[in-house]
C-alpha positions as CSV (number, residue, x, y, z in Angstrom):
1,M,6.0,-7.2,-5.9
2,T,3.2,-4.9,-4.2
3,I,3.4,-2.5,-1.5
4,Y,1.0,-2.4,1.3
5,V,0.4,0.8,3.4
6,G,-1.8,0.0,6.2
7,N,-2.5,2.8,9.3
8,L,-3.2,5.4,6.5
9,S,-5.4,8.6,7.6
10,Y,-8.9,8.4,6.1
11,R,-7.6,11.7,3.9
12,A,-5.7,10.3,2.5
13,T,-5.9,10.6,-1.4
14,E,-3.9,8.5,-4.2
15,A,-2.3,11.8,-5.1
16,D,-1.3,11.5,-2.0
17,L,0.4,8.7,-2.2
18,K,2.3,9.3,-5.5
19,V,4.4,11.9,-4.1
20,V,5.2,10.3,-0.7
21,F,6.1,6.8,-2.9
22,A,7.8,8.9,-5.8
23,E,10.4,10.1,-3.6
24,Y,11.9,6.7,-4.0
25,G,11.2,6.0,-7.4
26,E,8.4,5.3,-10.4
27,V,5.3,5.4,-8.9
28,K,3.3,2.7,-11.6
29,R,0.1,2.0,-10.1
30,V,-1.7,3.1,-6.4
31,V,-5.3,1.7,-5.7
32,L,-6.7,2.7,-2.2
33,P,-9.9,0.8,-1.4
34,T,-13.0,2.7,-0.5
35,D,-16.3,1.6,1.3
36,R,-18.6,0.2,-1.3
37,D,-21.8,1.5,0.8
38,T,-20.1,4.7,2.0
39,G,-17.4,5.3,-0.5
40,R,-15.4,6.5,2.3
41,V,-11.6,5.2,2.2
42,R,-10.6,2.1,4.1
43,G,-7.7,3.1,5.2
44,F,-5.2,1.6,3.7
45,A,-3.6,1.4,0.2
46,F,-2.0,-0.7,-2.4
47,V,1.1,1.2,-4.3
48,D,3.4,-1.0,-7.0
49,M,6.5,0.7,-8.0
50,S,9.1,0.1,-11.3
51,E,11.6,-2.0,-9.6
52,D,12.2,-3.9,-7.0
53,A,14.7,-2.0,-5.2
54,Q,12.9,1.5,-4.9
55,E,10.1,-0.8,-3.3
56,D,12.8,-1.9,-0.3
57,A,13.9,1.2,-0.1
58,A,10.1,3.4,0.5
59,I,9.4,0.1,2.5
60,T,12.6,0.3,4.9
61,E,12.3,4.1,4.9
62,L,8.3,4.6,5.9
63,D,7.7,1.5,7.9
64,G,6.6,3.3,11.4
65,A,7.3,6.9,9.8
66,E,3.9,9.1,11.2
67,W,2.3,10.4,8.1
68,M,-1.0,12.9,8.3
69,G,-0.9,12.3,12.0
70,R,-1.0,8.2,11.6
71,Q,1.9,6.0,11.8
72,L,2.2,3.6,8.5
73,R,2.3,0.3,9.0
74,V,4.5,-0.5,5.1
75,N,5.3,-3.8,4.0
76,K,5.2,-6.1,0.9
77,A,1.5,-7.1,-0.1
78,K,0.6,-10.5,1.1
79,P,-1.2,-12.6,-1.6
80,R,-5.9,-11.9,-0.7
81,E,-7.0,-14.7,0.7
82,E,-9.0,-16.3,-2.6
83,E,-5.6,-17.1,-3.6
84,R,-4.0,-18.2,0.0
85,R,-7.0,-20.7,-0.1
86,S,-7.3,-21.8,-4.1
87,S,-2.8,-22.7,-3.6
88,W,-3.6,-24.3,-0.3
89,A,-5.9,-26.4,-2.0
90,K,-4.1,-27.0,-4.6
91,R,-1.4,-29.4,-2.6
């Protein structure tokens, strides 16, 4: 499972996110997408942790929490649009 973290401050870094999520367990990966043209952080991230129970705890505790002046949206990540389309087309 991958965690989606939305409404992030544009000042947030991968290191910042690792510190926050490490309170709930081992962080395997953090992806902080940036805009291709400007290089600026896009305001959301994806976090993978080593165990589902750790991810569930992080989602429960951090969804709606205020961090860096923003109220976080934290939930299970949904499949990318292309993946959803291709799985729909197979039906």
